[in-house]
C-alpha positions in Angstrom: 54.5 28.1 35.2 53.6 24.4 35.3 53.0 24.4 31.5 56.3 25.8 30.5 57.7 22.4 29.6 54.8 21.8 27.4 56.4 23.6 24.4 59.2 21.1 24.7 56.6 18.5 24.0 55.3 20.5 21.1 58.7 20.4 19.4 58.8 16.6 19.9 55.3 16.0 18.5 55.8 18.3 15.5 59.1 16.7 14.5 58.7 13.0 15.0 60.1 10.9 12.1 57.6 9.4 9.8 58.4 5.9 10.9 57.7 6.6 14.5 54.2 5.7 15.7 52.5 7.8 18.3 50.3 6.2 20.9 46.6 6.5 20.2 44.6 9.1 22.2 41.4 8.3 23.8 38.4 9.9 22.0 37.4 12.2 24.9 41.0 13.3 25.7 42.0 16.8 25.0 44.2 16.9 21.9 47.8 17.1 22.8 48.5 20.5 21.4 45.7 22.1 23.4 47.7 21.4 26.6 50.8 23.1 25.3 52.1 26.6 24.7 50.9 27.7 21.3 53.4 28.3 18.6 51.3 30.9 16.9 52.3 33.6 19.4 55.4 35.7 18.9 57.1 38.2 21.1 57.1 42.0 20.7 60.5 43.7 20.2 60.9 45.9 23.3 64.5 46.9 22.4 65.5 49.6 19.9 67.7 48.3 17.2 70.6 50.8 17.3 71.8 50.2 13.8 73.3 52.8 11.5 69.9 54.0 10.3 68.7 54.5 13.8 71.8 56.4 14.9 71.8 58.6 11.8 68.2 59.6 12.7 69.0 60.3 16.3 71.9 62.5 15.3 69.5 64.6 13.2 67.1 65.2 16.2 68.0 68.5 17.8 66.5 70.0 21.0 63.5 71.5 19.2 62.7 68.2 17.5 62.9 66.4 20.8 60.5 68.8 22.4 58.1 68.2 19.5 58.2 64.5 20.0 57.4 65.0 23.7 54.5 67.3 22.9 53.1 64.7 20.4 53.2 62.1 23.2 51.0 64.3 25.4 48.7 65.1 22.5 48.2 61.4 21.8 47.4 60.7 25.4 44.8 63.4 25.4 43.3 62.0 22.2 43.2 58.5 23.8 41.4 59.8 26.8 38.8 61.8 24.7 38.0 58.9 22.3 37.9 56.3 25.1 35.4 58.5 27.0 33.3 59.0 23.9 33.2 55.3 23.2 32.1 54.6 26.8 29.4 57.3 26.4 28.1 55.6 23.2 28.0 52.2 24.8 26.2 53.5 27.9 23.6 55.5 26.0 22.8 52.8 23.5 22.5 50.1 26.2 20.3 52.3 28.3 17.9 52.9 25.5 17.8 49.4 24.0 17.6 47.7 27.4 14.9 50.1 28.5 12.9 49.4 25.4 13.1 45.6 25.9 12.2 45.7 29.6 9.2 48.0 28.9 7.9 45.6 26.2 8.3 42.5 28.5 6.8 44.3 31.5 3.8 45.4 29.6 3.3 41.9 28.2 3.6 40.3 31.7 1.2 42.9 33.2 -1.3 42.1 30.3 -1.2 38.3 30.7 -1.1 38.3 34.5 -4.8 39.3 34.5 -5.7 37.1 31.5 -3.6 34.1 32.2 -1.1 32.6 29.8 2.1 33.9 31.2 3.9 31.3 29.1 3.6 33.7 26.2 5.5 36.3 28.3 8.2 33.8 29.0 8.5 32.9 25.3 8.7 36.6 24.4 11.4 37.3 26.9 13.5 34.3 26.0 13.1 35.0 22.2 14.1 38.6 22.6 17.2 37.7 24.6 18.2 34.8 22.3 17.8 36.9 19.1 19.9 39.8 20.4 22.6 37.6 21.7 22.6 35.6 18.5 23.6 38.8 16.5 26.3 39.6 19.1 27.7 36.1 19.0 27.6 35.8 15.2 29.7 39.0 14.7 32.3 37.7 17.2 32.5 34.1 16.1 32.5 34.7 12.3 34.2 38.1 12.0 36.6 38.7 14.9 37.0 35.9 17.5 39.6 37.8 19.4 36.8 40.3 20.5 35.2 37.6 22.6 35.2 38.0 26.4 36.4 41.1 28.2 39.8 41.3 26.4 41.6 41.8 29.7 43.7 38.6 29.4 44.7 39.5 25.8 45.7 43.0 26.8 47.7 41.7 29.8 49.6 39.4 27.4 50.2 42.2 24.9 51.7 44.5 27.6 53.6 41.5 28.9 55.4 41.3 25.5 53.4 38.7 23.6 52.1 39.6 20.1 48.4 38.5 20.1 47.1 38.4 16.5 44.4 41.0 15.7 44.1 42.2 19.3 44.5 45.9 18.7 42.9 46.3 15.3 40.1 48.7 14.3 37.9 45.8 13.3 38.3 44.3 16.8 37.2 47.6 18.4 34.1 47.8 16.2 33.1 44.2 17.0 34.0 44.6 20.7 31.7 47.7 21.1 28.8 46.3 19.1 29.2 42.9 20.8 29.2 44.2 24.4 26.1 46.3 23.6 24.2 43.3 22.3 25.4 41.0 25.2 24.1 43.4 27.9 20.9 44.2 26.1 20.4 40.4 25.5 20.2 39.9 29.3 23.3 37.8 29.8 25.0 37.9 33.2 27.7 40.2 31.9 29.0 43.7 32.3 30.2 46.4 29.9 33.1 47.7 32.1 35.7 45.0 31.4 35.6 45.4 27.6 36.2 49.1 28.0 39.8 48.2 28.9 40.2 46.4 25.7 38.5 49.2 23.8 40.8 51.8 25.3 43.8 49.8 24.4 42.7 49.4 20.7 42.1 53.2 20.5 45.5 53.9 21.9 47.2 51.5 19.5 45.5 53.0 16.5 45.9 56.7 17.5 49.5 56.4 18.3 50.4 55.1 14.9 48.8 57.9 12.9 47.2 55.5 10.4 44.8 52.6 10.0 46.1 49.5 8.5 42.6 48.1 8.3 41.3 51.0 6.3 44.6 51.4 4.5 44.8 55.1 5.4 48.1 56.7 6.4 47.7 60.2 7.8 51.5 60.7 7.8 51.6 61.7 11.5 53.2 60.2 14.5 55.5 58.1 12.3 58.2 58.3 15.0 56.1 56.1 17.3 55.8 53.2 14.9 57.6 50.6 17.0 56.7 48.2 19.7 58.4 50.2 22.6 56.3 53.4 21.9 53.1 51.5 21.0 53.3 49.5 24.3 53.4 52.7 26.4 50.4 54.1 24.6 48.4 50.8 25.0 49.1 51.1 28.7 47.6 54.5 28.7 44.6 53.2 26.8 44.0 50.4 29.3 44.1 52.9 32.1 41.7 55.2 30.3 39.3 52.3 29.9 39.3 51.6 33.6 38.8 55.3 34.3 35.9 55.5 32.0 34.3 52.3 33.4 34.5 53.1 37.1 35.3 56.8 37.2 38.6 55.9 38.8 41.6 57.6 37.1 44.1 56.6 39.9 42.8 53.1 39.8 43.3 53.0 36.1 46.9 53.9 36.5 47.4 51.3 39.1 45.6 48.7 37.0 48.1 49.2 34.2 51.0 49.0 36.6 49.7 45.9 38.5 48.1 43.9 35.8 49.6 44.9 32.6 52.7 46.9 31.9 56.1 45.2 32.2 57.9 48.5 31.9 57.4 51.6 33.9 58.9 55.0 34.6 58.0 58.4 36.1 57.2 60.1 32.8 55.0 57.2 31.7 53.1 57.5 35.0 52.2 61.1 34.3 51.1 60.5 30.8 48.9 57.6 31.8 47.3 59.5 34.6 46.7 62.4 32.2 44.9 60.1 29.7 42.8 58.6 32.6 41.7 62.0 33.8 40.8 63.1 30.3 38.8 59.9 29.8 36.7 60.2 32.9 36.2 64.0 32.4 35.0 63.4 28.8 32.6 60.7 29.9 31.3 62.8 32.8 30.8 65.9 30.7 28.9 64.1 27.9 26.7 62.0 30.1 25.9 65.0 32.3 24.7 66.9 29.2 22.7 63.8 28.0 20.9 63.5 31.4 20.1 67.2 31.4 22.6 68.2 34.1 25.2 70.0 32.1 27.0 71.6 35.0 26.5 68.8 37.5 29.2 66.4 36.4 27.7 63.6 38.4 28.5 60.7 36.0 32.2 60.0 36.3 32.0 56.4 35.1 29.8 53.8 33.5 29.0 52.6 37.0 28.7 54.9 40.0 28.4 53.1 43.3 26.8 56.2 44.8 28.0 58.0 47.9 28.5 56.0 51.0 27.9 58.4 53.9 30.4 57.8 56.7 27.8 59.0 59.3 25.1 56.6 58.3 27.2 53.7 57.0 30.5 54.0 58.9 32.3 51.0 60.4 33.9 50.4 63.8 37.1 48.6 64.7 35.0 45.6 66.0 33.8 44.9 62.5 37.3 44.3 61.1 37.2 40.6 61.9 33.8 40.4 60.2 35.3 42.0 57.0 38.2 39.5 57.1 35.7 36.6 57.4 33.8 38.0 54.4 37.1 38.1 52.5 37.6 34.4 53.3 34.1 33.6 52.0 34.8 35.7 48.8 38.0 33.8 48.2 36.4 30.4 48.6 33.4 31.4 46.3 35.8 33.0 43.8 38.0 29.8 43.7 34.8 27.7 43.2 33.7 30.1 40.4 37.1 29.8 38.7 37.3 26.0 39.0 33.9 25.5 37.5 34.7 28.0 34.7 37.9 26.1 34.0 36.2 22.8 33.5 33.5 24.5 31.5 36.1 26.1 29.2 37.9 22.8 28.8 34.5 21.3 27.7 34.1 24.1 25.2 37.6 23.4 23.8 36.8 19.8 23.3 33.4 20.0 21.8 32.2 23.5 21.1 35.0 24.8 18.8 33.0 25.4 15.6 31.5 28.9 15.2 28.0 27.7 14.6 28.1 25.7 17.8 29.4 28.6 19.7 26.5 30.8 18.5 24.0 28.1 19.4 25.5 27.9 22.9 25.3 31.7 23.4 21.6 31.6 22.3 20.9 28.7 24.7 22.5 30.6 27.7 20.5 33.7 26.8 17.2 31.7 26.7 18.1 29.9 29.9 18.9 33.2 31.7 15.6 34.6 30.7 13.8 31.4 31.8 15.5 31.3 35.2 14.7 34.9 35.8 11.1 34.5 34.9 10.7 31.4 37.1 12.3 33.1 40.0 10.1 36.2 39.6 7.0 34.0 39.2 7.8 31.9 42.3 8.8 34.9 44.5 6.3 36.5 46.8 8.6 39.2 48.0 6.4 42.3 47.6 7.6 45.8 48.5 5.8 49.1 48.4 6.4 51.2 45.3 6.2 54.5 47.1 9.7 55.8 47.9 11.4 53.2 45.7 13.8 54.0 42.9 12.8 51.0 40.7 12.8 51.9 37.0 10.5 49.1 35.9 8.4 48.0 38.9 6.7 44.6 38.1 3.5 44.0 40.1 2.8 40.4 39.0 0.9 38.8 41.9 1.6 41.6 44.4 -1.1 43.9 45.7 -1.8 47.3 44.2 0.9 49.8 45.1 3.5 47.0 45.5 6.1 45.5 43.2 8.0 42.2 43.1 11.5 42.8 44.5 13.0 39.8 42.7 12.1 41.6 39.4 14.4 44.5 40.3 17.4 42.2 39.9 16.4 40.9 36.5 14.5 43.9 35.1 17.5 46.1 35.2 21.0 46.3 33.7 23.5 44.6 36.1 25.0 48.0 37.0 21.7 49.4 38.3 21.1 46.2 40.2 24.4 46.6 42.0 23.6 50.1 43.0 20.2 49.1 44.2 21.7 46.4 46.5 24.1 49.0 47.9 21.6 51.8 48.6 18.1 50.4 48.9 16.9 50.9 52.5 16.8 48.0 55.0 13.8 45.7 54.4 13.8 46.1 50.6 14.7 42.5 50.1 13.6 39.3 51.6 16.5 37.0 52.7 15.1 34.1 50.6 15.1 36.4 47.6 18.7 37.3 48.0 19.7 33.7 48.7 18.0 32.3 45.6 19.3 35.2 43.4 22.9 34.6 44.6 22.8 30.9 43.9 21.2 31.2 40.4 23.2 34.2 39.3 26.5 32.6 40.5 26.0 29.7 38.1 24.6 31.8 35.3 27.6 34.1 35.4 30.0 31.2 35.5 28.3 29.6 32.5 28.3 32.9 30.6 32.0 33.8 31.0 33.8 32.2 28.1 31.0 32.4 25.6 31.8 33.7 22.2 30.4 37.1 23.0 32.0 40.4 24.1 31.4 40.6 27.8 33.1 41.4 31.1 33.0 39.7 34.5 33.5 42.7 36.8 29.8 43.6 37.2 28.5 40.0 37.5 31.1 39.5 40.3 30.1 42.6 42.0 26.4 41.7 41.7 26.9 38.2 43.2 29.0 39.6 46.0 26.6 42.4 46.7 23.7 40.0 47.0 25.3 37.6 49.4 26.9 40.5 51.3 23.5 42.2 51.8 22.1 38.8 52.9 25.1 38.6 55.4 24.2 42.1 56.7 20.6 41.2 57.1 21.6 38.2 59.1 23.9 40.3 61.3 21.1 42.8 61.9 18.8 40.0 62.9 21.4 38.5 65.3 22.2 41.8 66.9 18.6 42.8 67.4 18.6 45.5 64.7 21.8 47.3 65.6 22.5 50.5 63.7 26.0 49.5 62.7 24.8 46.3 60.8 23.7 48.2 57.7 23.0 45.8 54.8 24.3 48.2 52.2 27.7 48.4 53.8 28.1 44.7 53.9 26.8 44.5 50.3 29.8 46.7 49.4 32.3 44.4 51.3 30.7 41.3 49.8 31.0 42.8 46.3 34.7 43.5 46.9 35.3 40.1 48.3 33.6 38.3 45.4 35.4 40.3 42.7 38.8 39.9 44.5 38.2 36.2 44.9 37.6 35.8 41.1 40.1 38.2 39.5 42.7 38.4 42.3 43.5 42.1 42.0 44.5 43.9 45.1 46.2 47.3 44.8 44.3 48.6 41.8 41.0 47.1 42.8 41.2 48.7 46.2 41.7 52.1 44.7 39.0 51.5 42.1 36.4 50.6 44.7 37.5 53.5 46.9 37.2 56.0 44.1 33.8 54.5 43.0 32.4 54.8 46.5 33.7 58.4 46.9 34.7 57.5 50.5 38.4 57.2 51.4 37.5 55.8 54.9 36.5 52.5 53.2 39.9 52.1 51.8 41.3 50.0 54.7 38.4 47.5 55.1 38.3 47.1 51.3 42.0 46.4 51.2 41.7 43.8 54.0 38.8 42.1 52.2 40.6 42.0 48.8 43.9 40.7 50.3 42.1 38.0 52.3 40.1 37.0 49.2 43.3 36.8 47.1 45.3 34.8 49.6 42.5 32.3 50.2 41.7 32.0 46.5 45.3 31.5 45.4 45.5 28.6 47.8 43.1 26.7 45.6 43.3 27.9 42.0 44.7 30.8 39.9 42.8 34.0 39.2 40.3 33.9 36.3 42.4 36.0 33.9 45.6 34.0 34.5 43.6 30.8 34.1 42.3 31.9 30.7 45.7 33.0 29.6 46.9 29.5 30.3 43.9 28.0 28.6 44.7 30.1 25.5 48.3 28.6 25.6 49.9 32.1 25.7 53.5 32.2 27.0 52.8 34.7 29.7 55.7 35.7 31.9 54.8 36.3 35.5 56.7 38.7 37.8 58.4 35.9 39.7 60.0 32.8 38.4 59.5 29.5 40.3 61.3 29.6 43.6 63.4 26.5 42.7 64.9 28.2 39.6 66.8 31.1 41.1 70.1 29.1 41.2 70.1 28.4 37.5 72.7 30.2 35.3 72.6 31.1 31.6 74.8 28.1 30.8 72.3 25.7 32.3 69.5 26.6 29.9 71.3 26.1 26.6 70.1 24.1 23.7 70.4 23.8 19.8 70.8 24.5 16.8 71.8 28.1 16.5 70.7 29.8 13.2 73.2 32.4 12.3 73.8 34.7 9.3 77.1 36.0 7.9 77.6 39.8 7.7 77.5 39.5 3.9 75.1 36.7 3.2 73.7 35.0 0.1 70.0 36.0 -0.6 69.0 32.4 -1.1 70.3 31.5 2.3 68.3 34.3 3.9 65.1 33.2 2.1 65.6 29.6 3.1 66.1 30.4 6.7 63.1 32.7 6.9 61.0 30.1 5.1 62.0 27.3 7.5 58.9 26.7 9.6 60.7 24.3 11.9 62.8 27.2 13.3 60.6 30.2 13.0 62.9 32.5 14.9 62.5 36.3 15.1 66.1 37.2 15.7 69.3 35.9 14.1 72.9 36.4 15.3 75.2 37.9 12.6 78.7 36.4 12.6 81.9 36.9 10.7 85.3 35.4 10.8 88.4 37.5 11.1 90.4 37.6 7.8 93.5 35.4 7.8 92.5 33.4 10.9 91.1 30.0 11.5 88.9 31.0 14.4 85.3 30.3 14.4 83.1 33.1 13.3 82.5 35.8 16.0 79.4 37.6 16.9 79.1 40.9 15.1 75.5 41.8 15.8 71.8 40.8 15.7 69.2 41.3 13.0 65.4 40.7 13.2 63.2 38.7 10.9 61.1 41.8 10.2 64.2 43.7 9.1 65.3 40.9 6.7 61.8 40.8 5.2 61.9 44.5 4.5 65.3 44.2 2.9 64.1 41.4 0.6 61.0 43.3 -0.3 63.0 46.3 -1.4 65.6 44.1 -3.2 68.5 45.5 -1.1 71.2 43.3 -2.5 73.9 43.2 -5.3 75.1 40.5 -7.6 77.9 38.2 -6.3 80.1 39.3 -9.2 79.8 43.0 -8.4 80.3 43.1 -4.7 82.0 46.5 -5.0 78.7 48.1 -6.0 76.8 50.0 -3.4 73.5 48.3 -2.6 70.3 50.3 -2.5 70.0 52.6 0.5 66.9 52.4 2.8 65.7 54.8 5.3 64.2 54.1 8.7 60.9 55.2 7.3 60.8 52.2 5.0 60.8 49.9 8.1 58.2 52.0 9.9 55.9 52.0 7.0 55.9 48.2 7.0 55.3 48.1 10.7 53.4 46.3 12.3 52.0 44.0 9.5 55.3 42.8 7.9 54.5 40.7 4.9 55.1 36.9 5.2 58.2 35.6 3.5 55.9 33.5 1.2 54.6 36.7 -0.4 58.0 38.0 -1.4 59.1 36.8 -4.8 62.8 36.1 -5.2 63.9 34.8 -8.6 66.6 32.2 -9.1 69.1 34.8 -10.2 68.3 37.0 -7.2 68.9 34.1 -4.9 72.6 34.1 -6.0 72.9 37.8 -5.1 74.6 38.9 -1.8 73.1 41.2 0.9 75.2 43.2 3.3 73.6 43.3 6.8 76.1 45.7 8.3 74.0 48.8 8.0 70.8 47.2 9.3 71.9 44.8 12.1 72.2 45.9 15.7 76.0 45.9 16.2 75.7 46.1 20.0 73.1 43.7 21.2 72.8 42.9 24.9 75.1 40.1 26.0 75.6 38.2 29.2 78.3 35.8 30.4 77.5 32.1 30.7 77.7 32.1 34.5 75.2 34.9 34.9 72.2 33.9 36.9 69.1 33.1 34.9 66.8 35.7 36.5 68.9 38.7 35.5 69.3 37.3 32.0 65.5 37.2 31.8 64.7 40.4 33.5 67.4 43.0 32.8 66.9 43.9 29.2 63.6 43.4 27.4 65.1 42.2 24.1 63.8 39.6 21.7 67.2 37.9 21.6 70.0 37.9 24.2 73.5 36.6 23.1 76.0 35.3 25.7 79.6 35.7 24.6 81.9 32.7 24.7 85.4 32.8 26.3 87.5 32.6 23.2 86.4 31.2 19.9 83.0 32.6 19.4 81.8 36.2 19.8 78.4 35.0 20.9 77.8 32.2 23.4 74.1 32.2 22.7 70.9 34.1 22.8 67.7 34.2 24.8 64.6 34.9 22.9 61.0 34.7 24.2 58.6 33.6 21.6 61.1 32.3 19.2 64.2 30.7 20.6 66.8 30.5 23.2 70.3 30.3 21.7 73.5 29.4 23.6 77.0 28.5 22.6 79.5 26.7 24.8 83.1 26.1 23.8 84.3 22.5 24.4 88.1 22.3 23.8 87.9 18.5 24.0 86.1 18.2 20.7 88.4 17.0 17.8 88.5 18.4 14.3 86.2 16.8 11.8 85.1 17.3 8.3 81.8 17.0 6.4 78.4 17.2 8.1 79.2 14.5 10.7 81.8 14.7 13.5 83.8 11.5 13.5 84.9 12.1 17.1 81.7 13.5 18.6 78.2 12.3 19.1 75.4 14.9 18.9 72.3 14.1 21.0 69.2 16.0 20.4 65.5 16.1 20.9 63.7 16.6 17.6 63.6 20.3 16.4 66.6 21.0 18.6 64.8 21.1 21.9 68.0 20.1 23.6 71.4 19.3 22.1 74.9 18.6 23.4 78.0 17.2 21.9 80.2 14.8 23.6 83.6 14.0 22.3 86.6 12.0 23.5 87.2 14.4 26.3 84.0 16.5 26.3 81.3 15.7 28.8 77.7 15.8 27.7 75.9 18.8 29.3 73.1 16.9 31.0 70.8 17.3 32.7 69.6 20.7 31.4 67.0 22.0 34.0 63.6 22.6 32.4 60.3 23.3 34.1 58.1 20.2 34.3 55.4 21.0 36.9 54.6 23.6 39.4 55.9 21.4 42.2 59.5 21.3 41.0 62.0 21.0 38.3 63.6 18.0 36.5 66.5 17.5 34.2 66.1 17.4 30.4 66.5 13.7 30.3 63.7 13.2 32.9 61.4 15.7 31.1 61.8 14.0 27.8 61.6 10.5 29.1 57.8 10.9 29.6 57.3 12.1 26.0 56.3 9.9 23.1 59.8 10.1 21.6 63.0 10.3 23.6 66.4 11.5 22.7 67.9 10.6 19.3 71.2 10.7 17.7 71.8 13.6 15.3 74.6 15.1 13.3 76.8 18.1 13.9 76.6 20.9 11.4 79.8 21.2 9.4 80.8 24.6 10.9 80.7 23.0 14.3 83.3 20.4 13.4 86.4 22.6 13.4 89.2 22.5 15.9 88.0 23.7 19.3 84.5 23.8 17.9 81.8 25.2 20.2 78.8 23.3 21.2 75.7 25.2 20.0 72.5 24.8 21.9 69.1 26.3 21.1 65.7 25.9 22.6 62.6 25.7 20.4 60.1 28.5 20.2 58.5 29.3 23.5 60.0 26.2 25.2 61.1 28.5 28.1 59.1 31.6 27.4 60.1 33.2 30.6 63.8 33.3 29.7 63.7 36.7 27.9 61.2 39.0 29.5 62.4 41.8 31.7 60.9 42.6 35.2 
């Protein structure tokens, strides 16, 4: 939350007068806007606009129609599960075949040149193959769809949190994500294919639930009722859970992942549907892969990775081992914090210097070549030879070992990461030399840290498990040595605990990850030690740095709302977070005014209060409703207005379908042509505005204002003059109105008896008249360590407070003071719990 004041700085920097000179930045300093919340993100609308069109449709829905809608929801969840499982099967089969082909070619080449000499050619072949494959995977991401980079989990978390991430759930993103993750794994990078399955499942859910493809411009005329953010959000939650289920064979873990890491809204019926989609996903994957592997009735492949069965009789634990597990959790938390800290500074370096697509591709190729080189050198230098007989190694590499033996170091690099993890779990004691495990842990730790954040589609789940399994097995071997070969000191058991500790220390998941690991092992008795390890790793890791996903959300400048606000902010009220200027529309408004407001880039709001004065009174206009930017754009597109001279004419009628057809890619205001004559026409907003938006009193605590509703805009009614005291809006603005009886009447655009102080772009504004007191300080977040007033926060910025002018409509008798925060300045002020 420490960066929340940053958007206040954005508004200052973007609205500095021309004559103001900014201090020069040092060449190596991160550009100012990279430290701030980005203005390109908007919020999703999680509130149904109950206007006349919506109510008319609801009245037409009878019991049978309602049952039909419910059946469609279950059908969509089934389709999400089936398609997510099929995509996971496609990824697994293609990776297995392409990676197997590559490893066979490299193995045969090494075997050939081991006898002849000239292993440098084998190294060159391996590095060239890796770099070439990764180059293709990086090119399609960097030049076609950059949002497909990484695992996609931070982006999906933000989407479910209520932030609209551009292109995150488009069909093109899914295609690039699937192709990219295949090429990344085949290219030998220290990545996994499980994390991207969560993103893939979410994209599938978003597309299926809408019954059309905006990318292909195909509308199948089905599921039109679900074309709104509230419905789409629930299906995306189901898709994320289905992705987890397909990746790990953990349907319950998938449900808990959506609950813990993603969804901001939850209910019992949603739980059932998400669980249904997760079960369908893992069953589909299991069925198809079982047939592919020739075991049609076996159903032994519930997920992309199967940890194998951990037998309680052979690998059980005792109560005396609990302190050892907790210690491993501490180690995992420390190593996870180190991993995240290193990756943070590496990402900052990329932001500074590697921001061009061509440079990003070159970096990915370099990492692929270095990974192959490190693997080759470690295999070459290792003399850890094990007998081939009885081993399960797919590509045993002899190198300098005797006949009938293989190089155990090669098993870690001549396999996909998933198979390497399973080998570390279940290979019998004595399969690995401690030096081999120690060197592999050290090298793979830094390779995985360097790899995460490249412009490729890749996940961090499996690399984290592999690192933890390696040092966990090393820990178990050490215990076995210290205890003179005790039976309870099984290296495979400690490899599992080390994997859990390392993954928990990096991603900081507890509840869902416990269940995922428990389901993947097929042994419920391991639930308690896994939970202890994960909780310990999270507590220790959080003491140093944030989790990896939260860190990258912050680095992407996304206004993510955490479950809990800063502890020092609970005493704040709605009145204490007000700022200006409020952008309002009249119930019957001039078209030109609407166009100008929507075109104003300095106040790119998504919701606008609709106000109207009572006839025959001198009161300030009262709040009559709320209308969204998307609704106004549709009205302008369909020319829903009449000439000023013929106000008695009935303007064109629209149906709710017209708004759903435009969702979610509403055209920009610049693409809508409005002639000069049309600008003078009038538009009646009564039928389209929400006449009953959520409102809160000015003395209401800030937390309920944020957490109770889930709307884009939240008005706060004033005591007398104004129907709306303000509005809270995540992603666009925070509006608030406060009546100040001490202000005197004025005329024109400047109040003779009042001074208006404001930060540029209305980041904070208050009027002070002859008897009115300036509302200062306005508490704003400044740093994680505490809060400061508005004046203190602004004092450190390049430009301080400046005098402004009062709008004419503010300068009436008993005029209210209108305050409005800039977009995203306090992003946490509108998101529900």
